[in-house]
ChimeraX commands (.cxc) that place a marker at each C-alpha (Angstrom):
marker #1 position 216.81,244.16,106.03 radius 0.5
marker #1 position 217.49,246.96,108.87 radius 0.5
marker #1 position 214.96,248.13,111.35 radius 0.5
marker #1 position 213.87,250.93,109.81 radius 0.5
marker #1 position 213.37,248.82,106.47 radius 0.5
marker #1 position 211.35,246.59,108.06 radius 0.5
marker #1 position 208.99,248.99,109.67 radius 0.5
marker #1 position 208.58,250.87,106.17 radius 0.5
marker #1 position 207.64,247.33,104.93 radius 0.5
marker #1 position 204.95,247.13,107.26 radius 0.5
marker #1 position 203.46,250.36,106.84 radius 0.5
marker #1 position 203.36,249.41,102.85 radius 0.5
marker #1 position 201.80,246.15,103.29 radius 0.5
marker #1 position 199.34,247.97,105.76 radius 0.5
marker #1 position 198.66,250.60,102.85 radius 0.5
marker #1 position 197.97,247.72,100.56 radius 0.5
marker #1 position 195.28,246.08,102.86 radius 0.5
marker #1 position 193.65,249.39,103.52 radius 0.5
marker #1 position 193.52,249.96,99.78 radius 0.5
marker #1 position 191.33,246.94,99.40 radius 0.5
marker #1 position 188.57,247.84,102.12 radius 0.5
marker #1 position 185.36,249.42,101.59 radius 0.5
marker #1 position 183.32,251.83,103.62 radius 0.5
marker #1 position 179.88,251.31,105.09 radius 0.5
marker #1 position 176.91,253.89,104.42 radius 0.5
marker #1 position 176.16,255.89,107.44 radius 0.5
marker #1 position 172.59,256.82,108.64 radius 0.5
marker #1 position 173.19,260.67,108.45 radius 0.5
marker #1 position 169.81,261.34,109.81 radius 0.5
marker #1 position 170.89,260.06,113.20 radius 0.5
marker #1 position 172.86,263.68,113.31 radius 0.5
marker #1 position 169.41,265.16,114.18 radius 0.5
marker #1 position 170.15,263.49,117.81 radius 0.5
marker #1 position 172.85,265.60,118.58 radius 0.5
marker #1 position 170.99,268.70,117.00 radius 0.5
marker #1 position 168.23,268.04,119.34 radius 0.5
marker #1 position 170.31,268.52,122.27 radius 0.5
marker #1 position 171.15,271.78,124.13 radius 0.5
marker #1 position 174.53,272.96,125.59 radius 0.5
marker #1 position 173.77,272.12,128.94 radius 0.5
marker #1 position 172.67,268.50,127.85 radius 0.5
marker #1 position 175.84,268.35,126.09 radius 0.5
marker #1 position 178.27,269.85,128.75 radius 0.5
marker #1 position 177.66,266.30,130.42 radius 0.5
marker #1 position 179.94,263.56,129.85 radius 0.5
marker #1 position 177.32,260.71,130.88 radius 0.5
marker #1 position 174.59,262.33,128.54 radius 0.5
marker #1 position 177.07,262.67,125.90 radius 0.5
marker #1 position 178.03,258.99,126.71 radius 0.5
marker #1 position 174.28,257.59,126.32 radius 0.5
marker #1 position 174.02,259.75,123.00 radius 0.5
marker #1 position 176.80,257.65,121.61 radius 0.5
marker #1 position 174.96,254.43,121.84 radius 0.5
marker #1 position 171.55,256.17,120.20 radius 0.5
marker #1 position 174.22,257.49,117.54 radius 0.5
marker #1 position 175.37,253.77,116.96 radius 0.5
marker #1 position 178.66,252.26,117.17 radius 0.5
marker #1 position 180.70,250.46,114.51 radius 0.5
marker #1 position 181.00,246.48,114.59 radius 0.5
marker #1 position 184.59,245.80,113.45 radius 0.5
marker #1 position 186.90,244.59,116.05 radius 0.5
marker #1 position 183.70,243.67,118.14 radius 0.5
marker #1 position 185.88,241.59,120.37 radius 0.5
marker #1 position 187.07,245.01,121.98 radius 0.5
marker #1 position 183.79,245.91,123.06 radius 0.5
marker #1 position 181.91,244.79,125.85 radius 0.5
marker #1 position 178.52,242.53,125.21 radius 0.5
marker #1 position 176.63,245.35,126.70 radius 0.5
marker #1 position 177.18,247.71,123.68 radius 0.5
marker #1 position 176.88,245.04,120.94 radius 0.5
marker #1 position 173.25,245.77,120.61 radius 0.5
marker #1 position 174.33,249.47,119.54 radius 0.5
marker #1 position 177.12,248.15,117.01 radius 0.5
marker #1 position 176.76,248.04,113.11 radius 0.5
marker #1 position 174.30,250.66,112.78 radius 0.5
marker #1 position 173.56,254.43,112.85 radius 0.5
marker #1 position 177.09,256.66,112.64 radius 0.5
marker #1 position 179.22,253.28,113.22 radius 0.5
marker #1 position 181.34,255.35,115.60 radius 0.5
marker #1 position 184.56,253.59,116.39 radius 0.5
marker #1 position 185.14,254.60,119.77 radius 0.5
marker #1 position 184.43,253.95,123.36 radius 0.5
marker #1 position 181.65,255.92,124.61 radius 0.5
marker #1 position 183.06,256.05,127.99 radius 0.5
marker #1 position 186.38,257.59,126.69 radius 0.5
marker #1 position 184.80,259.45,123.71 radius 0.5
marker #1 position 181.94,261.61,125.73 radius 0.5
marker #1 position 184.60,262.90,127.96 radius 0.5
marker #1 position 186.84,263.81,125.17 radius 0.5
marker #1 position 184.28,265.72,123.26 radius 0.5
marker #1 position 183.03,267.62,126.62 radius 0.5
marker #1 position 186.52,268.73,127.13 radius 0.5
marker #1 position 186.81,269.91,123.53 radius 0.5
marker #1 position 183.47,271.91,123.79 radius 0.5
marker #1 position 185.26,274.08,126.38 radius 0.5
marker #1 position 187.78,274.85,124.02 radius 0.5
marker #1 position 185.80,276.37,121.27 radius 0.5
marker #1 position 187.30,274.70,118.32 radius 0.5
marker #1 position 187.65,276.58,115.07 radius 0.5
marker #1 position 188.87,274.31,112.53 radius 0.5
marker #1 position 189.37,270.34,112.22 radius 0.5
marker #1 position 191.44,267.86,110.61 radius 0.5
marker #1 position 190.67,263.94,111.20 radius 0.5
marker #1 position 193.52,261.83,109.67 radius 0.5
marker #1 position 192.00,258.32,109.13 radius 0.5
marker #1 position 188.20,258.15,109.06 radius 0.5
marker #1 position 187.14,254.62,108.18 radius 0.5
marker #1 position 183.40,254.88,107.62 radius 0.5
marker #1 position 183.40,258.49,108.77 radius 0.5
marker #1 position 181.41,258.52,112.23 radius 0.5
marker #1 position 183.97,259.70,114.42 radius 0.5
marker #1 position 184.18,262.76,112.04 radius 0.5
marker #1 position 180.67,263.32,111.38 radius 0.5
marker #1 position 179.82,262.98,115.50 radius 0.5
marker #1 position 182.79,265.54,116.35 radius 0.5
marker #1 position 181.97,268.01,113.80 radius 0.5
marker #1 position 178.13,268.03,114.89 radius 0.5
marker #1 position 179.11,268.43,118.60 radius 0.5
marker #1 position 181.95,270.75,118.10 radius 0.5
marker #1 position 179.37,273.11,116.09 radius 0.5
marker #1 position 177.06,273.06,119.05 radius 0.5
marker #1 position 179.55,274.98,120.98 radius 0.5
marker #1 position 181.35,277.02,118.55 radius 0.5
marker #1 position 181.02,277.77,114.43 radius 0.5
marker #1 position 183.57,275.72,112.46 radius 0.5
marker #1 position 185.39,277.73,109.89 radius 0.5
marker #1 position 186.19,274.16,108.03 radius 0.5
marker #1 position 186.19,270.58,109.02 radius 0.5
marker #1 position 188.20,268.20,106.68 radius 0.5
marker #1 position 188.47,264.28,106.78 radius 0.5
marker #1 position 191.13,262.21,104.70 radius 0.5
marker #1 position 191.84,258.65,104.05 radius 0.5
marker #1 position 193.29,256.44,101.41 radius 0.5
marker #1 position 190.03,254.81,100.83 radius 0.5
marker #1 position 186.71,256.46,99.38 radius 0.5
marker #1 position 184.00,257.60,101.56 radius 0.5
marker #1 position 180.55,258.10,100.09 radius 0.5
marker #1 position 178.88,259.09,103.04 radius 0.5
marker #1 position 181.05,262.03,103.69 radius 0.5
marker #1 position 180.36,263.20,100.10 radius 0.5
marker #1 position 176.86,262.90,101.11 radius 0.5
marker #1 position 177.42,264.53,104.42 radius 0.5
marker #1 position 179.29,267.58,102.46 radius 0.5
marker #1 position 175.66,268.26,101.34 radius 0.5
marker #1 position 174.37,268.81,104.69 radius 0.5
marker #1 position 177.21,270.46,105.85 radius 0.5
marker #1 position 178.86,272.87,103.59 radius 0.5
marker #1 position 181.94,273.96,105.57 radius 0.5
marker #1 position 183.34,270.03,105.70 radius 0.5
marker #1 position 185.42,268.25,102.81 radius 0.5
marker #1 position 186.43,264.81,102.53 radius 0.5
marker #1 position 189.89,264.35,100.84 radius 0.5
marker #1 position 190.98,260.89,99.59 radius 0.5
marker #1 position 194.79,260.78,99.79 radius 0.5
marker #1 position 197.82,258.64,101.25 radius 0.5
marker #1 position 199.28,260.58,104.18 radius 0.5
marker #1 position 202.88,259.09,103.44 radius 0.5
marker #1 position 202.88,260.62,99.83 radius 0.5
marker #1 position 204.38,263.95,98.44 radius 0.5
marker #1 position 200.77,264.96,97.17 radius 0.5
marker #1 position 199.83,265.12,100.83 radius 0.5
marker #1 position 202.65,267.22,102.20 radius 0.5
marker #1 position 201.72,269.64,98.96 radius 0.5
marker #1 position 197.81,269.64,99.97 radius 0.5
marker #1 position 198.99,270.22,103.42 radius 0.5
marker #1 position 200.68,273.17,102.63 radius 0.5
marker #1 position 197.43,275.34,101.70 radius 0.5
marker #1 position 196.56,275.42,105.08 radius 0.5
marker #1 position 197.94,277.68,107.55 radius 0.5
marker #1 position 196.78,275.99,110.48 radius 0.5
marker #1 position 194.05,273.41,111.98 radius 0.5
marker #1 position 192.80,274.41,115.82 radius 0.5
marker #1 position 192.29,270.35,116.18 radius 0.5
marker #1 position 193.82,267.62,114.50 radius 0.5
marker #1 position 192.87,264.07,115.18 radius 0.5
marker #1 position 195.65,261.29,114.19 radius 0.5
marker #1 position 193.74,257.73,114.13 radius 0.5
marker #1 position 195.10,256.51,110.58 radius 0.5
marker #1 position 197.44,253.23,110.04 radius 0.5
marker #1 position 198.85,252.54,113.74 radius 0.5
marker #1 position 202.33,251.62,113.10 radius 0.5
marker #1 position 205.03,253.95,115.00 radius 0.5
marker #1 position 206.70,255.17,111.71 radius 0.5
marker #1 position 203.44,256.54,110.11 radius 0.5
marker #1 position 202.13,257.80,113.28 radius 0.5
marker #1 position 205.26,259.85,113.85 radius 0.5
marker #1 position 205.32,261.00,109.91 radius 0.5
marker #1 position 201.48,262.10,110.73 radius 0.5
marker #1 position 202.22,264.07,113.80 radius 0.5
marker #1 position 205.25,265.98,112.27 radius 0.5
marker #1 position 203.20,266.79,109.49 radius 0.5
marker #1 position 200.90,268.87,111.40 radius 0.5
marker #1 position 202.79,269.46,114.61 radius 0.5
marker #1 position 203.49,273.45,113.71 radius 0.5
marker #1 position 199.95,273.86,111.97 radius 0.5
marker #1 position 198.06,272.49,114.79 radius 0.5
marker #1 position 197.06,273.91,118.27 radius 0.5
marker #1 position 195.74,270.56,119.80 radius 0.5
marker #1 position 196.66,267.23,118.32 radius 0.5
marker #1 position 194.63,264.21,119.49 radius 0.5
marker #1 position 195.54,260.65,118.99 radius 0.5
marker #1 position 193.62,257.85,119.10 radius 0.5
marker #1 position 194.18,254.22,120.38 radius 0.5
marker #1 position 196.92,255.50,122.95 radius 0.5
marker #1 position 195.67,252.37,125.44 radius 0.5
marker #1 position 195.06,249.98,122.78 radius 0.5
marker #1 position 197.37,246.66,123.45 radius 0.5
marker #1 position 197.36,246.16,119.86 radius 0.5
marker #1 position 199.14,249.45,119.11 radius 0.5
marker #1 position 202.24,249.92,121.02 radius 0.5
marker #1 position 203.91,252.33,118.47 radius 0.5
marker #1 position 200.59,254.86,118.94 radius 0.5
marker #1 position 201.37,254.88,122.68 radius 0.5
marker #1 position 205.49,255.34,122.15 radius 0.5
marker #1 position 204.91,258.53,120.20 radius 0.5
marker #1 position 202.01,259.52,122.51 radius 0.5
marker #1 position 204.84,259.31,125.34 radius 0.5
marker #1 position 207.31,261.40,123.27 radius 0.5
marker #1 position 204.87,264.14,122.46 radius 0.5
marker #1 position 204.08,264.05,126.57 radius 0.5
marker #1 position 207.83,264.42,127.13 radius 0.5
marker #1 position 208.35,267.50,125.01 radius 0.5
marker #1 position 206.72,270.01,127.46 radius 0.5
marker #1 position 205.17,271.96,124.93 radius 0.5
marker #1 position 201.50,270.81,125.34 radius 0.5
marker #1 position 198.91,270.28,128.27 radius 0.5
marker #1 position 198.29,266.71,127.98 radius 0.5
marker #1 position 195.02,265.00,128.73 radius 0.5
marker #1 position 194.18,261.08,128.30 radius 0.5
marker #1 position 190.74,259.47,128.26 radius 0.5
marker #1 position 191.36,255.80,128.84 radius 0.5
marker #1 position 188.59,254.44,130.74 radius 0.5
marker #1 position 187.88,250.60,130.03 radius 0.5
marker #1 position 184.75,248.65,130.39 radius 0.5
marker #1 position 184.16,245.78,133.22 radius 0.5
marker #1 position 184.52,242.45,131.57 radius 0.5
marker #1 position 187.21,243.08,129.02 radius 0.5
marker #1 position 190.66,241.63,130.05 radius 0.5
marker #1 position 192.75,243.85,127.57 radius 0.5
marker #1 position 193.30,247.45,127.45 radius 0.5
marker #1 position 191.68,248.96,124.25 radius 0.5
marker #1 position 191.23,252.24,122.38 radius 0.5
marker #1 position 191.89,255.25,124.34 radius 0.5
marker #1 position 192.45,259.08,123.66 radius 0.5
marker #1 position 195.12,261.70,124.11 radius 0.5
marker #1 position 194.93,265.41,123.48 radius 0.5
marker #1 position 198.09,267.78,123.63 radius 0.5
marker #1 position 197.00,271.38,123.79 radius 0.5
marker #1 position 199.70,273.86,122.89 radius 0.5
marker #1 position 200.14,275.56,126.48 radius 0.5
marker #1 position 199.81,279.29,124.52 radius 0.5
marker #1 position 196.31,277.88,123.37 radius 0.5
marker #1 position 194.73,277.55,126.84 radius 0.5
marker link #1:1,2 radius 0.2
marker link #1:2,3 radius 0.2
marker link #1:3,4 radius 0.2
marker link #1:4,5 radius 0.2
marker link #1:5,6 radius 0.2
marker link #1:6,7 radius 0.2
marker link #1:7,8 radius 0.2
marker link #1:8,9 radius 0.2
marker link #1:9,10 radius 0.2
marker link #1:10,11 radius 0.2
marker link #1:11,12 radius 0.2
marker link #1:12,13 radius 0.2
marker link #1:13,14 radius 0.2
marker link #1:14,15 radius 0.2
marker link #1:15,16 radius 0.2
marker link #1:16,17 radius 0.2
marker link #1:17,18 radius 0.2
marker link #1:18,19 radius 0.2
marker link #1:19,20 radius 0.2
marker link #1:20,21 radius 0.2
marker link #1:21,22 radius 0.2
marker link #1:22,23 radius 0.2
marker link #1:23,24 radius 0.2
marker link #1:24,25 radius 0.2
marker link #1:25,26 radius 0.2
marker link #1:26,27 radius 0.2
marker link #1:27,28 radius 0.2
marker link #1:28,29 radius 0.2
marker link #1:29,30 radius 0.2
marker link #1:30,31 radius 0.2
marker link #1:31,32 radius 0.2
marker link #1:32,33 radius 0.2
marker link #1:33,34 radius 0.2
marker link #1:34,35 radius 0.2
marker link #1:35,36 radius 0.2
marker link #1:36,37 radius 0.2
marker link #1:37,38 radius 0.2
marker link #1:38,39 radius 0.2
marker link #1:39,40 radius 0.2
marker link #1:40,41 radius 0.2
marker link #1:41,42 radius 0.2
marker link #1:42,43 radius 0.2
marker link #1:43,44 radius 0.2
marker link #1:44,45 radius 0.2
marker link #1:45,46 radius 0.2
marker link #1:46,47 radius 0.2
marker link #1:47,48 radius 0.2
marker link #1:48,49 radius 0.2
marker link #1:49,50 radius 0.2
marker link #1:50,51 radius 0.2
marker link #1:51,52 radius 0.2
marker link #1:52,53 radius 0.2
marker link #1:53,54 radius 0.2
marker link #1:54,55 radius 0.2
marker link #1:55,56 radius 0.2
marker link #1:56,57 radius 0.2
marker link #1:57,58 radius 0.2
marker link #1:58,59 radius 0.2
marker link #1:59,60 radius 0.2
marker link #1:60,61 radius 0.2
marker link #1:61,62 radius 0.2
marker link #1:62,63 radius 0.2
marker link #1:63,64 radius 0.2
marker link #1:64,65 radius 0.2
marker link #1:65,66 radius 0.2
marker link #1:66,67 radius 0.2
marker link #1:67,68 radius 0.2
marker link #1:68,69 radius 0.2
marker link #1:69,70 radius 0.2
marker link #1:70,71 radius 0.2
marker link #1:71,72 radius 0.2
marker link #1:72,73 radius 0.2
marker link #1:73,74 radius 0.2
marker link #1:74,75 radius 0.2
marker link #1:75,76 radius 0.2
marker link #1:76,77 radius 0.2
marker link #1:77,78 radius 0.2
marker link #1:78,79 radius 0.2
marker link #1:79,80 radius 0.2
marker link #1:80,81 radius 0.2
marker link #1:81,82 radius 0.2
marker link #1:82,83 radius 0.2
marker link #1:83,84 radius 0.2
marker link #1:84,85 radius 0.2
marker link #1:85,86 radius 0.2
marker link #1:86,87 radius 0.2
marker link #1:87,88 radius 0.2
marker link #1:88,89 radius 0.2
marker link #1:89,90 radius 0.2
marker link #1:90,91 radius 0.2
marker link #1:91,92 radius 0.2
marker link #1:92,93 radius 0.2
marker link #1:93,94 radius 0.2
marker link #1:94,95 radius 0.2
marker link #1:95,96 radius 0.2
marker link #1:96,97 radius 0.2
marker link #1:97,98 radius 0.2
marker link #1:98,99 radius 0.2
marker link #1:99,100 radius 0.2
marker link #1:100,101 radius 0.2
marker link #1:101,102 radius 0.2
marker link #1:102,103 radius 0.2
marker link #1:103,104 radius 0.2
marker link #1:104,105 radius 0.2
marker link #1:105,106 radius 0.2
marker link #1:106,107 radius 0.2
marker link #1:107,108 radius 0.2
marker link #1:108,109 radius 0.2
marker link #1:109,110 radius 0.2
marker link #1:110,111 radius 0.2
marker link #1:111,112 radius 0.2
marker link #1:112,113 radius 0.2
marker link #1:113,114 radius 0.2
marker link #1:114,115 radius 0.2
marker link #1:115,116 radius 0.2
marker link #1:116,117 radius 0.2
marker link #1:117,118 radius 0.2
marker link #1:118,119 radius 0.2
marker link #1:119,120 radius 0.2
marker link #1:120,121 radius 0.2
marker link #1:121,122 radius 0.2
marker link #1:122,123 radius 0.2
marker link #1:123,124 radius 0.2
marker link #1:124,125 radius 0.2
marker link #1:125,126 radius 0.2
marker link #1:126,127 radius 0.2
marker link #1:127,128 radius 0.2
marker link #1:128,129 radius 0.2
marker link #1:129,130 radius 0.2
marker link #1:130,131 radius 0.2
marker link #1:131,132 radius 0.2
marker link #1:132,133 radius 0.2
marker link #1:133,134 radius 0.2
marker link #1:134,135 radius 0.2
marker link #1:135,136 radius 0.2
marker link #1:136,137 radius 0.2
marker link #1:137,138 radius 0.2
marker link #1:138,139 radius 0.2
marker link #1:139,140 radius 0.2
marker link #1:140,141 radius 0.2
marker link #1:141,142 radius 0.2
marker link #1:142,143 radius 0.2
marker link #1:143,144 radius 0.2
marker link #1:144,145 radius 0.2
marker link #1:145,146 radius 0.2
marker link #1:146,147 radius 0.2
marker link #1:147,148 radius 0.2
marker link #1:148,149 radius 0.2
marker link #1:149,150 radius 0.2
marker link #1:150,151 radius 0.2
marker link #1:151,152 radius 0.2
marker link #1:152,153 radius 0.2
marker link #1:153,154 radius 0.2
marker link #1:154,155 radius 0.2
marker link #1:155,156 radius 0.2
marker link #1:156,157 radius 0.2
marker link #1:157,158 radius 0.2
marker link #1:158,159 radius 0.2
marker link #1:159,160 radius 0.2
marker link #1:160,161 radius 0.2
marker link #1:161,162 radius 0.2
marker link #1:162,163 radius 0.2
marker link #1:163,164 radius 0.2
marker link #1:164,165 radius 0.2
marker link #1:165,166 radius 0.2
marker link #1:166,167 radius 0.2
marker link #1:167,168 radius 0.2
marker link #1:168,169 radius 0.2
marker link #1:169,170 radius 0.2
marker link #1:170,171 radius 0.2
marker link #1:171,172 radius 0.2
marker link #1:172,173 radius 0.2
marker link #1:173,174 radius 0.2
marker link #1:174,175 radius 0.2
marker link #1:175,176 radius 0.2
marker link #1:176,177 radius 0.2
marker link #1:177,178 radius 0.2
marker link #1:178,179 radius 0.2
marker link #1:179,180 radius 0.2
marker link #1:180,181 radius 0.2
marker link #1:181,182 radius 0.2
marker link #1:182,183 radius 0.2
marker link #1:183,184 radius 0.2
marker link #1:184,185 radius 0.2
marker link #1:185,186 radius 0.2
marker link #1:186,187 radius 0.2
marker link #1:187,188 radius 0.2
marker link #1:188,189 radius 0.2
marker link #1:189,190 radius 0.2
marker link #1:190,191 radius 0.2
marker link #1:191,192 radius 0.2
marker link #1:192,193 radius 0.2
marker link #1:193,194 radius 0.2
marker link #1:194,195 radius 0.2
marker link #1:195,196 radius 0.2
marker link #1:196,197 radius 0.2
marker link #1:197,198 radius 0.2
marker link #1:198,199 radius 0.2
marker link #1:199,200 radius 0.2
marker link #1:200,201 radius 0.2
marker link #1:201,202 radius 0.2
marker link #1:202,203 radius 0.2
marker link #1:203,204 radius 0.2
marker link #1:204,205 radius 0.2
marker link #1:205,206 radius 0.2
marker link #1:206,207 radius 0.2
marker link #1:207,208 radius 0.2
marker link #1:208,209 radius 0.2
marker link #1:209,210 radius 0.2
marker link #1:210,211 radius 0.2
marker link #1:211,212 radius 0.2
marker link #1:212,213 radius 0.2
marker link #1:213,214 radius 0.2
marker link #1:214,215 radius 0.2
marker link #1:215,216 radius 0.2
marker link #1:216,217 radius 0.2
marker link #1:217,218 radius 0.2
marker link #1:218,219 radius 0.2
marker link #1:219,220 radius 0.2
marker link #1:220,221 radius 0.2
marker link #1:221,222 radius 0.2
marker link #1:222,223 radius 0.2
marker link #1:223,224 radius 0.2
marker link #1:224,225 radius 0.2
marker link #1:225,226 radius 0.2
marker link #1:226,227 radius 0.2
marker link #1:227,228 radius 0.2
marker link #1:228,229 radius 0.2
marker link #1:229,230 radius 0.2
marker link #1:230,231 radius 0.2
marker link #1:231,232 radius 0.2
marker link #1:232,233 radius 0.2
marker link #1:233,234 radius 0.2
marker link #1:234,235 radius 0.2
marker link #1:235,236 radius 0.2
marker link #1:236,237 radius 0.2
marker link #1:237,238 radius 0.2
marker link #1:238,239 radius 0.2
marker link #1:239,240 radius 0.2
marker link #1:240,241 radius 0.2
marker link #1:241,242 radius 0.2
marker link #1:242,243 radius 0.2
marker link #1:243,244 radius 0.2
marker link #1:244,245 radius 0.2
marker link #1:245,246 radius 0.2
marker link #1:246,247 radius 0.2
marker link #1:247,248 radius 0.2
marker link #1:248,249 radius 0.2
marker link #1:249,250 radius 0.2
marker link #1:250,251 radius 0.2
marker link #1:251,252 radius 0.2
marker link #1:252,253 radius 0.2
view
């Protein structure tokens, strides 16, 4: 078995595992916490970091979170992000006035919901779509709240996904946060490269996912984008986790 075949086998095994996972319902009432804040409050990263705690964090991979955050995990929107990183990321996105959004890999849907609610405080979204290989009931319920969002259950490595993607001329922002192997991450980036003004990658600093970091470095080296990283780490955690990178087409700035 050659190197490419070996990597494809890892991706295939990963997808089989993912298909067996279930999502946990979100407490969508917490979106009111975002809506209650004014733009001045939401433009301050420290405020947004605190707000993320109130919105609730995910409790999968709890070893990646410092003990000080454990009390906020397993509740609310179950956002699978580091607030210290995600807050700065959102504040910078708010300045860019995003008008459409695609999130590839949503898990329970918390990052998607929080991102949509935050972005819409700064500029109306024409549409926002979350996609994943596993069903997500919470996003179907969220669609009743936000009429401009959609959820699509689809395998991003399939021909069906490529055909679905053809329906859209562009996305202002795409977040890639799916199965974190190099070959899949590259495929997902290439699938949206010509359709996205801004591409974000999650887990660029995560020691568990060197493949994501490799793709991120390749994107930075193209010289087509203005690239920014949000990789702050918490004290008390010995290893590096999570991390967000955004690549903004220079003509978009």
